[in-house]
All heavy atoms as TSV, in Angstrom:
chain	resi	resn	atom	element	x	y	z
A	1	ALA	N	N	0.825	-1.195	0.000
A	1	ALA	CA	C	0.000	0.000	0.000
A	1	ALA	C	C	0.866	1.254	0.000
A	1	ALA	O	O	0.570	2.207	-0.692
A	1	ALA	CB	C	-0.937	-0.016	1.192
A	2	GLU	N	N	1.920	1.225	0.774
A	2	GLU	CA	C	2.805	2.394	0.857
A	2	GLU	C	C	3.484	2.659	-0.487
A	2	GLU	O	O	3.608	3.798	-0.911
A	2	GLU	CB	C	3.848	2.187	1.947
A	2	GLU	CG	C	4.722	3.391	2.195
A	2	GLU	CD	C	3.974	4.587	2.782
A	2	GLU	OE1	O	2.867	4.425	3.307
A	2	GLU	OE2	O	4.519	5.701	2.708
A	3	LEU	N	N	3.904	1.600	-1.170
A	3	LEU	CA	C	4.550	1.777	-2.471
A	3	LEU	C	C	3.582	2.373	-3.485
A	3	LEU	O	O	3.969	3.190	-4.309
A	3	LEU	CB	C	5.093	0.443	-2.983
A	3	LEU	CG	C	6.274	-0.130	-2.212
A	3	LEU	CD1	C	6.662	-1.477	-2.783
A	3	LEU	CD2	C	7.447	0.817	-2.225
A	4	ALA	N	N	2.340	1.961	-3.439
A	4	ALA	CA	C	1.345	2.508	-4.360
A	4	ALA	C	C	1.148	3.999	-4.113
A	4	ALA	O	O	0.973	4.776	-5.041
A	4	ALA	CB	C	0.030	1.765	-4.206
A	5	ARG	N	N	1.199	4.408	-2.863
A	5	ARG	CA	C	1.040	5.822	-2.520
A	5	ARG	C	C	2.215	6.653	-3.020
A	5	ARG	O	O	2.041	7.772	-3.489
A	5	ARG	CB	C	0.911	5.991	-1.002
A	5	ARG	CG	C	0.612	7.409	-0.567
A	5	ARG	CD	C	0.567	7.529	0.943
A	5	ARG	NE	N	1.865	7.346	1.564
A	5	ARG	CZ	C	2.827	8.290	1.612
A	5	ARG	NH1	N	2.641	9.462	1.056
A	5	ARG	NH2	N	3.967	8.055	2.218
A	6	LEU	N	N	3.395	6.089	-2.955
A	6	LEU	CA	C	4.597	6.820	-3.356
A	6	LEU	C	C	4.750	6.924	-4.867
A	6	LEU	O	O	5.432	7.794	-5.357
A	6	LEU	CB	C	5.842	6.143	-2.774
A	6	LEU	CG	C	5.984	6.203	-1.261
A	6	LEU	CD1	C	7.149	5.345	-0.826
A	6	LEU	CD2	C	6.157	7.635	-0.790
A	7	GLY	N	N	4.166	6.002	-5.599
A	7	GLY	CA	C	4.355	5.995	-7.049
A	7	GLY	C	C	5.592	5.214	-7.413
A	7	GLY	O	O	5.917	4.233	-6.776
A	8	ARG	N	N	6.314	5.693	-8.406
A	8	ARG	CA	C	7.527	4.998	-8.854
A	8	ARG	C	C	8.684	5.973	-8.857
A	8	ARG	O	O	8.502	7.168	-8.947
A	8	ARG	CB	C	7.314	4.421	-10.246
A	8	ARG	CG	C	6.272	3.333	-10.239
A	8	ARG	CD	C	6.154	2.676	-11.598
A	8	ARG	NE	N	5.254	1.569	-11.518
A	8	ARG	CZ	C	4.063	1.545	-12.075
A	8	ARG	NH1	N	3.625	2.566	-12.752
A	8	ARG	NH2	N	3.315	0.480	-11.957
A	9	GLY	N	N	9.882	5.420	-8.807
A	9	GLY	CA	C	11.078	6.258	-8.807
A	9	GLY	C	C	12.313	5.388	-8.888
A	9	GLY	O	O	12.284	4.281	-9.420
A	10	ARG	N	N	13.401	5.904	-8.321
A	10	ARG	CA	C	14.673	5.181	-8.337
A	10	ARG	C	C	15.035	4.765	-6.917
A	10	ARG	O	O	14.804	5.508	-5.970
A	10	ARG	CB	C	15.775	6.056	-8.920
A	10	ARG	CG	C	15.495	6.420	-10.360
A	10	ARG	CD	C	16.620	7.189	-10.979
A	10	ARG	NE	N	16.927	8.379	-10.195
A	10	ARG	CZ	C	17.985	9.148	-10.405
A	10	ARG	NH1	N	18.833	8.859	-11.365
A	10	ARG	NH2	N	18.191	10.202	-9.660
A	11	VAL	N	N	15.641	3.586	-6.810
A	11	VAL	CA	C	16.050	3.051	-5.513
A	11	VAL	C	C	17.491	2.571	-5.614
A	11	VAL	O	O	17.863	1.899	-6.584
A	11	VAL	CB	C	15.159	1.851	-5.106
A	11	VAL	CG1	C	15.660	1.220	-3.816
A	11	VAL	CG2	C	13.714	2.266	-4.968
A	12	LEU	N	N	18.288	2.917	-4.616
A	12	LEU	CA	C	19.637	2.373	-4.476
A	12	LEU	C	C	19.643	1.542	-3.206
A	12	LEU	O	O	19.440	2.070	-2.115
A	12	LEU	CB	C	20.675	3.493	-4.390
A	12	LEU	CG	C	22.111	3.051	-4.066
A	12	LEU	CD1	C	22.652	2.120	-5.143
A	12	LEU	CD2	C	23.005	4.266	-3.893
A	13	ASP	N	N	19.843	0.240	-3.341
A	13	ASP	CA	C	19.861	-0.665	-2.197
A	13	ASP	C	C	21.298	-1.086	-1.943
A	13	ASP	O	O	21.862	-1.891	-2.679
A	13	ASP	CB	C	18.974	-1.876	-2.467
A	13	ASP	CG	C	18.862	-2.805	-1.264
A	13	ASP	OD1	O	19.346	-2.438	-0.171
A	13	ASP	OD2	O	18.280	-3.884	-1.419
A	14	ILE	N	N	21.880	-0.515	-0.899
A	14	ILE	CA	C	23.262	-0.826	-0.534
A	14	ILE	C	C	23.240	-2.045	0.384
A	14	ILE	O	O	22.588	-2.032	1.416
A	14	ILE	CB	C	23.924	0.374	0.163
A	14	ILE	CG1	C	23.899	1.583	-0.768
A	14	ILE	CG2	C	25.338	0.037	0.593
A	14	ILE	CD1	C	24.316	2.871	-0.112
A	15	GLY	N	N	23.962	-3.078	-0.009
A	15	GLY	CA	C	23.921	-4.334	0.735
A	15	GLY	C	C	22.663	-5.108	0.370
A	15	GLY	O	O	21.924	-5.561	1.233
A	16	CYS	N	N	22.421	-5.258	-0.918
A	16	CYS	CA	C	21.156	-5.825	-1.406
A	16	CYS	C	C	21.006	-7.314	-1.151
A	16	CYS	O	O	19.898	-7.837	-1.242
A	16	CYS	CB	C	20.983	-5.533	-2.883
A	16	CYS	SG	S	22.110	-6.434	-3.967
A	17	GLY	N	N	22.090	-8.005	-0.852
A	17	GLY	CA	C	21.988	-9.442	-0.627
A	17	GLY	C	C	21.472	-10.156	-1.862
A	17	GLY	O	O	21.872	-9.852	-2.979
A	18	ALA	N	N	20.537	-11.074	-1.658
A	18	ALA	CA	C	20.013	-11.889	-2.758
A	18	ALA	C	C	18.865	-11.219	-3.501
A	18	ALA	O	O	18.215	-11.845	-4.327
A	18	ALA	CB	C	19.579	-13.242	-2.223
A	19	GLY	N	N	18.599	-9.955	-3.223
A	19	GLY	CA	C	17.583	-9.214	-3.972
A	19	GLY	C	C	16.164	-9.387	-3.466
A	19	GLY	O	O	15.209	-9.111	-4.178
A	20	ARG	N	N	16.002	-9.815	-2.225
A	20	ARG	CA	C	14.674	-10.063	-1.662
A	20	ARG	C	C	13.799	-8.818	-1.695
A	20	ARG	O	O	12.590	-8.903	-1.887
A	20	ARG	CB	C	14.807	-10.572	-0.231
A	20	ARG	CG	C	13.513	-10.963	0.419
A	20	ARG	CD	C	13.747	-11.526	1.805
A	20	ARG	NE	N	14.354	-10.573	2.708
A	20	ARG	CZ	C	13.679	-9.694	3.454
A	20	ARG	NH1	N	12.380	-9.650	3.377
A	20	ARG	NH2	N	14.314	-8.882	4.260
A	21	ILE	N	N	14.388	-7.646	-1.543
A	21	ILE	CA	C	13.640	-6.384	-1.581
A	21	ILE	C	C	13.678	-5.770	-2.982
A	21	ILE	O	O	12.689	-5.221	-3.459
A	21	ILE	CB	C	14.209	-5.402	-0.550
A	21	ILE	CG1	C	13.992	-5.961	0.865
A	21	ILE	CG2	C	13.592	-4.018	-0.698
A	21	ILE	CD1	C	14.710	-5.214	1.939
A	22	ASP	N	N	14.804	-5.897	-3.648
A	22	ASP	CA	C	15.002	-5.254	-4.950
A	22	ASP	C	C	14.046	-5.746	-6.029
A	22	ASP	O	O	13.465	-4.958	-6.770
A	22	ASP	CB	C	16.435	-5.483	-5.456
A	22	ASP	CG	C	17.472	-4.894	-4.539
A	22	ASP	OD1	O	17.095	-4.206	-3.578
A	22	ASP	OD2	O	18.661	-5.126	-4.786
A	23	VAL	N	N	13.903	-7.047	-6.140
A	23	VAL	CA	C	13.098	-7.611	-7.227
A	23	VAL	C	C	11.625	-7.231	-7.113
A	23	VAL	O	O	11.031	-6.801	-8.099
A	23	VAL	CB	C	13.322	-9.133	-7.348
A	23	VAL	CG1	C	12.367	-9.745	-8.351
A	23	VAL	CG2	C	14.768	-9.395	-7.771
A	24	PRO	N	N	11.000	-7.330	-5.940
A	24	PRO	CA	C	9.605	-6.869	-5.860
A	24	PRO	C	C	9.433	-5.393	-6.223
A	24	PRO	O	O	8.450	-5.015	-6.872
A	24	PRO	CB	C	9.217	-7.136	-4.405
A	24	PRO	CG	C	10.114	-8.245	-3.979
A	24	PRO	CD	C	11.403	-7.999	-4.708
A	25	LEU	N	N	10.389	-4.555	-5.824
A	25	LEU	CA	C	10.318	-3.141	-6.204
A	25	LEU	C	C	10.429	-2.984	-7.716
A	25	LEU	O	O	9.680	-2.225	-8.329
A	25	LEU	CB	C	11.419	-2.341	-5.510
A	25	LEU	CG	C	11.222	-2.066	-4.032
A	25	LEU	CD1	C	12.483	-1.443	-3.449
A	25	LEU	CD2	C	10.032	-1.154	-3.812
A	26	ALA	N	N	11.366	-3.708	-8.322
A	26	ALA	CA	C	11.537	-3.630	-9.773
A	26	ALA	C	C	10.295	-4.134	-10.494
A	26	ALA	O	O	9.867	-3.550	-11.495
A	26	ALA	CB	C	12.765	-4.435	-10.197
A	27	CYS	N	N	9.687	-5.181	-9.976
A	27	CYS	CA	C	8.470	-5.724	-10.591
A	27	CYS	C	C	7.311	-4.745	-10.482
A	27	CYS	O	O	6.400	-4.759	-11.314
A	27	CYS	CB	C	8.100	-7.047	-9.940
A	27	CYS	SG	S	9.301	-8.350	-10.236
A	28	ALA	N	N	7.357	-3.876	-9.468
A	28	ALA	CA	C	6.316	-2.863	-9.287
A	28	ALA	C	C	6.575	-1.613	-10.119
A	28	ALA	O	O	5.818	-0.655	-10.050
A	28	ALA	CB	C	6.213	-2.493	-7.810
A	29	GLY	N	N	7.678	-1.607	-10.892
A	29	GLY	CA	C	7.947	-0.493	-11.789
A	29	GLY	C	C	9.035	0.463	-11.348
A	29	GLY	O	O	9.324	1.437	-12.031
A	30	TRP	N	N	9.653	0.216	-10.208
A	30	TRP	CA	C	10.743	1.074	-9.743
A	30	TRP	C	C	12.020	0.729	-10.496
A	30	TRP	O	O	12.239	-0.415	-10.888
A	30	TRP	CB	C	10.966	0.862	-8.246
A	30	TRP	CG	C	9.857	1.383	-7.400
A	30	TRP	CD1	C	8.607	0.852	-7.255
A	30	TRP	CD2	C	9.890	2.551	-6.596
A	30	TRP	NE1	N	7.867	1.613	-6.400
A	30	TRP	CE2	C	8.620	2.664	-5.980
A	30	TRP	CE3	C	10.846	3.504	-6.323
A	30	TRP	CZ2	C	8.298	3.693	-5.118
A	30	TRP	CZ3	C	10.532	4.527	-5.452
A	30	TRP	CH2	C	9.272	4.631	-4.868
A	31	ASP	N	N	12.888	1.725	-10.697
A	31	ASP	CA	C	14.228	1.493	-11.244
A	31	ASP	C	C	15.140	1.224	-10.051
A	31	ASP	O	O	15.348	2.105	-9.217
A	31	ASP	CB	C	14.733	2.710	-12.019
A	31	ASP	CG	C	14.000	2.894	-13.327
A	31	ASP	OD1	O	13.762	1.891	-14.012
A	31	ASP	OD2	O	13.661	4.039	-13.655
A	32	VAL	N	N	15.682	0.023	-9.965
A	32	VAL	CA	C	16.443	-0.401	-8.789
A	32	VAL	C	C	17.883	-0.714	-9.168
A	32	VAL	O	O	18.139	-1.396	-10.162
A	32	VAL	CB	C	15.802	-1.648	-8.148
A	32	VAL	CG1	C	16.578	-2.086	-6.918
A	32	VAL	CG2	C	14.344	-1.394	-7.803
A	33	VAL	N	N	18.808	-0.212	-8.363
A	33	VAL	CA	C	20.212	-0.614	-8.440
A	33	VAL	C	C	20.543	-1.224	-7.090
A	33	VAL	O	O	20.439	-0.564	-6.050
A	33	VAL	CB	C	21.146	0.574	-8.727
A	33	VAL	CG1	C	22.606	0.129	-8.666
A	33	VAL	CG2	C	20.840	1.184	-10.079
A	34	GLY	N	N	20.900	-2.502	-7.102
A	34	GLY	CA	C	21.321	-3.190	-5.891
A	34	GLY	C	C	22.830	-3.344	-5.900
A	34	GLY	O	O	23.420	-3.658	-6.931
A	35	VAL	N	N	23.456	-3.111	-4.754
A	35	VAL	CA	C	24.913	-3.215	-4.643
A	35	VAL	C	C	25.243	-4.152	-3.485
A	35	VAL	O	O	24.673	-4.023	-2.395
A	35	VAL	CB	C	25.541	-1.829	-4.373
A	35	VAL	CG1	C	27.042	-1.939	-4.207
A	35	VAL	CG2	C	25.200	-0.861	-5.489
A	36	ASP	N	N	26.140	-5.091	-3.732
A	36	ASP	CA	C	26.592	-5.980	-2.663
A	36	ASP	C	C	28.047	-6.344	-2.919
A	36	ASP	O	O	28.479	-6.405	-4.068
A	36	ASP	CB	C	25.732	-7.247	-2.598
A	36	ASP	CG	C	25.740	-7.858	-1.208
A	36	ASP	OD1	O	26.782	-8.386	-0.786
A	36	ASP	OD2	O	24.698	-7.768	-0.538
A	37	LEU	N	N	28.782	-6.578	-1.845
A	37	LEU	CA	C	30.194	-6.934	-1.959
A	37	LEU	C	C	30.388	-8.444	-2.157
A	37	LEU	O	O	31.418	-8.888	-2.633
A	37	LEU	CB	C	30.951	-6.475	-0.707
A	37	LEU	CG	C	32.457	-6.635	-0.707
A	37	LEU	CD1	C	33.079	-5.905	-1.898
A	37	LEU	CD2	C	33.035	-6.098	0.587
A	38	SER	N	N	29.381	-9.213	-1.819
A	38	SER	CA	C	29.469	-10.671	-1.934
A	38	SER	C	C	29.070	-11.123	-3.338
A	38	SER	O	O	27.935	-10.900	-3.770
A	38	SER	CB	C	28.535	-11.320	-0.897
A	38	SER	OG	O	28.358	-12.689	-1.177
A	39	TRP	N	N	29.990	-11.797	-4.022
A	39	TRP	CA	C	29.698	-12.288	-5.367
A	39	TRP	C	C	28.519	-13.266	-5.368
A	39	TRP	O	O	27.618	-13.128	-6.195
A	39	TRP	CB	C	30.940	-12.921	-5.988
A	39	TRP	CG	C	30.640	-13.612	-7.277
A	39	TRP	CD1	C	30.586	-14.954	-7.494
A	39	TRP	CD2	C	30.290	-13.001	-8.515
A	39	TRP	NE1	N	30.236	-15.209	-8.801
A	39	TRP	CE2	C	30.049	-14.021	-9.447
A	39	TRP	CE3	C	30.151	-11.680	-8.926
A	39	TRP	CZ2	C	29.681	-13.777	-10.757
A	39	TRP	CZ3	C	29.786	-11.435	-10.237
A	39	TRP	CH2	C	29.555	-12.462	-11.130
A	40	PRO	N	N	28.452	-14.250	-4.460
A	40	PRO	CA	C	27.305	-15.164	-4.476
A	40	PRO	C	C	25.964	-14.443	-4.268
A	40	PRO	O	O	24.960	-14.794	-4.901
A	40	PRO	CB	C	27.594	-16.145	-3.336
A	40	PRO	CG	C	29.068	-16.105	-3.166
A	40	PRO	CD	C	29.459	-14.692	-3.482
A	41	MET	N	N	25.926	-13.454	-3.396
A	41	MET	CA	C	24.681	-12.726	-3.164
A	41	MET	C	C	24.301	-11.887	-4.381
A	41	MET	O	O	23.130	-11.857	-4.783
A	41	MET	CB	C	24.800	-11.838	-1.928
A	41	MET	CG	C	24.923	-12.642	-0.666
A	41	MET	SD	S	23.515	-13.738	-0.463
A	41	MET	CE	C	22.928	-13.191	1.086
A	42	ALA	N	N	25.275	-11.196	-4.971
A	42	ALA	CA	C	24.988	-10.393	-6.162
A	42	ALA	C	C	24.514	-11.287	-7.315
A	42	ALA	O	O	23.594	-10.928	-8.048
A	42	ALA	CB	C	26.219	-9.582	-6.570
A	43	ALA	N	N	25.118	-12.457	-7.443
A	43	ALA	CA	C	24.701	-13.398	-8.496
A	43	ALA	C	C	23.279	-13.895	-8.237
A	43	ALA	O	O	22.478	-14.016	-9.168
A	43	ALA	CB	C	25.677	-14.570	-8.569
A	44	ALA	N	N	22.951	-14.158	-6.986
A	44	ALA	CA	C	21.598	-14.601	-6.647
A	44	ALA	C	C	20.576	-13.510	-6.946
A	44	ALA	O	O	19.498	-13.785	-7.483
A	44	ALA	CB	C	21.528	-15.004	-5.179
A	45	ALA	N	N	20.913	-12.257	-6.626
A	45	ALA	CA	C	20.008	-11.144	-6.916
A	45	ALA	C	C	19.816	-10.985	-8.419
A	45	ALA	O	O	18.697	-10.737	-8.887
A	45	ALA	CB	C	20.547	-9.851	-6.300
A	46	SER	N	N	20.882	-11.131	-9.177
A	46	SER	CA	C	20.791	-10.997	-10.632
A	46	SER	C	C	19.929	-12.086	-11.262
A	46	SER	O	O	19.311	-11.867	-12.300
A	46	SER	CB	C	22.185	-11.058	-11.258
A	46	SER	OG	O	22.941	-9.937	-10.865
A	47	ALA	N	N	19.885	-13.249	-10.637
A	47	ALA	CA	C	19.140	-14.374	-11.186
A	47	ALA	C	C	17.647	-14.325	-10.854
A	47	ALA	O	O	16.861	-15.022	-11.484
A	47	ALA	CB	C	19.729	-15.684	-10.670
A	48	ARG	N	N	17.251	-13.515	-9.887
A	48	ARG	CA	C	15.833	-13.455	-9.491
A	48	ARG	C	C	14.981	-12.837	-10.588
A	48	ARG	O	O	15.429	-11.979	-11.332
A	48	ARG	CB	C	15.659	-12.634	-8.226
A	48	ARG	CG	C	16.056	-13.372	-7.000
A	48	ARG	CD	C	15.642	-12.570	-5.783
A	48	ARG	NE	N	16.009	-13.289	-4.592
A	48	ARG	CZ	C	15.151	-13.672	-3.677
A	48	ARG	NH1	N	13.882	-13.382	-3.799
A	48	ARG	NH2	N	15.559	-14.334	-2.630
A	49	ARG	N	N	13.740	-13.255	-10.649
A	49	ARG	CA	C	12.783	-12.756	-11.637
A	49	ARG	C	C	11.473	-12.411	-10.943
A	49	ARG	O	O	11.187	-12.885	-9.852
A	49	ARG	CB	C	12.507	-13.822	-12.709
A	49	ARG	CG	C	13.706	-14.197	-13.545
A	49	ARG	CD	C	14.054	-13.061	-14.497
A	49	ARG	NE	N	15.144	-13.381	-15.387
A	49	ARG	CZ	C	16.375	-12.909	-15.242
A	49	ARG	NH1	N	16.681	-12.146	-14.228
A	49	ARG	NH2	N	17.302	-13.203	-16.121
A	50	CYS	N	N	10.666	-11.637	-11.620
A	50	CYS	CA	C	9.320	-11.332	-11.143
A	50	CYS	C	C	8.490	-12.616	-11.193
A	50	CYS	O	O	8.828	-13.541	-11.923
A	50	CYS	CB	C	8.663	-10.274	-12.028
A	50	CYS	SG	S	9.467	-8.674	-11.961
A	51	PRO	N	N	7.400	-12.667	-10.432
A	51	PRO	CA	C	6.561	-13.873	-10.440
A	51	PRO	C	C	6.090	-14.289	-11.834
A	51	PRO	O	O	5.899	-15.472	-12.095
A	51	PRO	CB	C	5.378	-13.490	-9.554
A	51	PRO	CG	C	5.915	-12.455	-8.643
A	51	PRO	CD	C	6.928	-11.696	-9.459
A	52	ASP	N	N	5.936	-13.323	-12.740
A	52	ASP	CA	C	5.484	-13.671	-14.092
A	52	ASP	C	C	6.642	-14.050	-15.021
A	52	ASP	O	O	6.442	-14.268	-16.199
A	52	ASP	CB	C	4.661	-12.531	-14.699
A	52	ASP	CG	C	5.460	-11.242	-14.858
A	52	ASP	OD1	O	6.679	-11.244	-14.599
A	52	ASP	OD2	O	4.856	-10.234	-15.244
A	53	GLY	N	N	7.876	-14.109	-14.483
A	53	GLY	CA	C	9.027	-14.552	-15.260
A	53	GLY	C	C	9.867	-13.449	-15.863
A	53	GLY	O	O	10.973	-13.689	-16.316
A	54	ARG	N	N	9.362	-12.212	-15.877
A	54	ARG	CA	C	10.160	-11.134	-16.465
A	54	ARG	C	C	11.210	-10.652	-15.458
A	54	ARG	O	O	11.040	-10.796	-14.252
A	54	ARG	CB	C	9.268	-9.995	-16.927
A	54	ARG	CG	C	8.489	-9.336	-15.848
A	54	ARG	CD	C	7.442	-8.366	-16.428
A	54	ARG	NE	N	6.566	-7.946	-15.376
A	54	ARG	CZ	C	6.784	-6.895	-14.603
A	54	ARG	NH1	N	7.837	-6.135	-14.801
A	54	ARG	NH2	N	5.949	-6.591	-13.648
A	55	PRO	N	N	12.307	-10.075	-15.931
A	55	PRO	CA	C	13.382	-9.686	-15.029
A	55	PRO	C	C	13.112	-8.424	-14.221
A	55	PRO	O	O	13.746	-8.187	-13.211
A	55	PRO	CB	C	14.579	-9.478	-15.961
A	55	PRO	CG	C	13.966	-9.162	-17.279
A	55	PRO	CD	C	12.671	-9.922	-17.332
A	56	GLY	N	N	12.162	-7.591	-14.625
A	56	GLY	CA	C	11.948	-6.331	-13.911
A	56	GLY	C	C	13.023	-5.323	-14.268
A	56	GLY	O	O	13.834	-5.533	-15.167
A	57	ARG	N	N	13.066	-4.226	-13.547
A	57	ARG	CA	C	14.000	-3.141	-13.843
A	57	ARG	C	C	15.032	-3.047	-12.726
A	57	ARG	O	O	15.123	-2.056	-12.025
A	57	ARG	CB	C	13.222	-1.843	-13.972
A	57	ARG	CG	C	12.173	-1.924	-15.071
A	57	ARG	CD	C	11.225	-0.785	-15.013
A	57	ARG	NE	N	11.871	0.432	-15.452
A	57	ARG	CZ	C	11.244	1.567	-15.626
A	57	ARG	NH1	N	9.968	1.653	-15.389
A	57	ARG	NH2	N	11.888	2.627	-16.039
A	58	CYS	N	N	15.784	-4.114	-12.550
A	58	CYS	CA	C	16.746	-4.203	-11.459
A	58	CYS	C	C	18.132	-4.502	-12.021
A	58	CYS	O	O	18.320	-5.460	-12.754
A	58	CYS	CB	C	16.310	-5.302	-10.488
A	58	CYS	SG	S	17.373	-5.443	-9.050
A	59	ARG	N	N	19.076	-3.671	-11.636
A	59	ARG	CA	C	20.469	-3.900	-12.000
A	59	ARG	C	C	21.237	-4.157	-10.712
A	59	ARG	O	O	20.977	-3.516	-9.705
A	59	ARG	CB	C	21.034	-2.700	-12.734
A	59	ARG	CG	C	20.375	-2.493	-14.097
A	59	ARG	CD	C	20.790	-1.196	-14.755
A	59	ARG	NE	N	20.413	-0.014	-14.010
A	59	ARG	CZ	C	19.191	0.528	-13.986
A	59	ARG	NH1	N	18.211	-0.029	-14.642
A	59	ARG	NH2	N	18.940	1.617	-13.305
A	60	VAL	N	N	22.184	-5.073	-10.771
A	60	VAL	CA	C	22.961	-5.430	-9.584
A	60	VAL	C	C	24.432	-5.216	-9.892
A	60	VAL	O	O	24.913	-5.584	-10.965
A	60	VAL	CB	C	22.711	-6.902	-9.181
A	60	VAL	CG1	C	23.531	-7.267	-7.959
A	60	VAL	CG2	C	21.231	-7.126	-8.908
A	61	ALA	N	N	25.137	-4.620	-8.931
A	61	ALA	CA	C	26.566	-4.369	-9.100
A	61	ALA	C	C	27.335	-4.976	-7.926
A	61	ALA	O	O	26.863	-4.967	-6.790
A	61	ALA	CB	C	26.833	-2.866	-9.161
A	62	LEU	N	N	28.499	-5.490	-8.224
A	62	LEU	CA	C	29.404	-6.003	-7.201
A	62	LEU	C	C	30.319	-4.851	-6.795
A	62	LEU	O	O	31.147	-4.404	-7.601
A	62	LEU	CB	C	30.213	-7.174	-7.771
A	62	LEU	CG	C	31.144	-7.877	-6.806
A	62	LEU	CD1	C	30.338	-8.600	-5.739
A	62	LEU	CD2	C	32.019	-8.866	-7.562
A	63	ALA	N	N	30.130	-4.334	-5.582
A	63	ALA	CA	C	30.918	-3.178	-5.152
A	63	ALA	C	C	30.851	-3.030	-3.637
A	63	ALA	O	O	29.914	-3.506	-2.993
A	63	ALA	CB	C	30.398	-1.900	-5.813
A	64	ALA	N	N	31.835	-2.336	-3.094
A	64	ALA	CA	C	31.851	-2.002	-1.672
A	64	ALA	C	C	30.970	-0.779	-1.421
A	64	ALA	O	O	30.772	0.045	-2.317
A	64	ALA	CB	C	33.278	-1.719	-1.220
A	65	MET	N	N	30.473	-0.660	-0.199
A	65	MET	CA	C	29.588	0.461	0.135
A	65	MET	C	C	30.278	1.813	0.023
A	65	MET	O	O	29.627	2.816	-0.236
A	65	MET	CB	C	29.056	0.291	1.551
A	65	MET	CG	C	28.035	-0.800	1.676
A	65	MET	SD	S	27.256	-0.831	3.288
A	65	MET	CE	C	28.445	-1.743	4.222
A	66	ASP	N	N	31.584	1.842	0.214
A	66	ASP	CA	C	32.299	3.122	0.149
A	66	ASP	C	C	32.802	3.439	-1.263
A	66	ASP	O	O	33.470	4.450	-1.476
A	66	ASP	CB	C	33.455	3.154	1.141
A	66	ASP	CG	C	34.484	2.067	0.910
A	66	ASP	OD1	O	34.199	1.114	0.152
A	66	ASP	OD2	O	35.570	2.167	1.503
A	67	ARG	N	N	32.469	2.592	-2.235
A	67	ARG	CA	C	32.856	2.820	-3.633
A	67	ARG	C	C	31.705	2.457	-4.551
A	67	ARG	O	O	31.796	1.557	-5.375
A	67	ARG	CB	C	34.082	2.001	-3.989
A	67	ARG	CG	C	35.255	2.431	-3.140
A	67	ARG	CD	C	36.510	1.861	-3.594
A	67	ARG	NE	N	37.533	2.339	-2.683
A	67	ARG	CZ	C	38.786	2.081	-2.796
A	67	ARG	NH1	N	39.195	1.328	-3.768
A	67	ARG	NH2	N	39.653	2.539	-1.934
A	68	LEU	N	N	30.623	3.173	-4.414
A	68	LEU	CA	C	29.406	2.883	-5.179
A	68	LEU	C	C	29.592	3.225	-6.650
A	68	LEU	O	O	30.125	4.295	-6.980
A	68	LEU	CB	C	28.228	3.662	-4.605
A	68	LEU	CG	C	27.861	3.314	-3.174
A	68	LEU	CD1	C	26.750	4.245	-2.686
A	68	LEU	CD2	C	27.429	1.869	-3.065
A	69	PRO	N	N	29.134	2.359	-7.539
A	69	PRO	CA	C	29.300	2.572	-8.977
A	69	PRO	C	C	28.157	3.389	-9.585
A	69	PRO	O	O	27.617	3.045	-10.633
A	69	PRO	CB	C	29.315	1.141	-9.524
A	69	PRO	CG	C	28.387	0.424	-8.610
A	69	PRO	CD	C	28.623	1.041	-7.242
A	70	VAL	N	N	27.768	4.458	-8.906
A	70	VAL	CA	C	26.680	5.321	-9.405
A	70	VAL	C	C	27.082	6.776	-9.270
A	70	VAL	O	O	27.935	7.132	-8.451
A	70	VAL	CB	C	25.357	5.070	-8.628
A	70	VAL	CG1	C	24.855	3.665	-8.862
A	70	VAL	CG2	C	25.538	5.326	-7.153
A	71	ARG	N	N	26.451	7.618	-10.076
A	71	ARG	CA	C	26.666	9.064	-9.983
A	71	ARG	C	C	25.599	9.673	-9.090
A	71	ARG	O	O	24.534	9.113	-8.900
A	71	ARG	CB	C	26.578	9.693	-11.357
A	71	ARG	CG	C	27.679	9.278	-12.262
A	71	ARG	CD	C	27.605	10.069	-13.556
A	71	ARG	NE	N	28.222	9.255	-14.575
A	71	ARG	CZ	C	27.715	9.040	-15.760
A	71	ARG	NH1	N	26.596	9.605	-16.119
A	71	ARG	NH2	N	28.333	8.277	-16.617
A	72	ASP	N	N	25.860	10.856	-8.605
A	72	ASP	CA	C	24.866	11.579	-7.789
A	72	ASP	C	C	23.634	11.884	-8.594
A	72	ASP	O	O	23.628	12.080	-9.737
A	72	ASP	CB	C	25.433	12.888	-7.271
A	72	ASP	CG	C	26.510	12.625	-6.218
A	72	ASP	OD1	O	26.510	11.548	-5.644
A	72	ASP	OD2	O	27.318	13.536	-5.993
């Protein structure tokens, strides 16, 4: 309900893990960038799909929190 009220936008998830939060947001139309330092977790997040099988609008990067691969 809260996401519907906010509409859509961009999300940066630092320490995204396996994408448990990122993928549902991407499936709801948000542009999501997930960042994690763990290769297995970033790979798991990249492999997740929306319930209908589409990938959504989620990009995952392997990076440390103090060296984010995004611009302001």
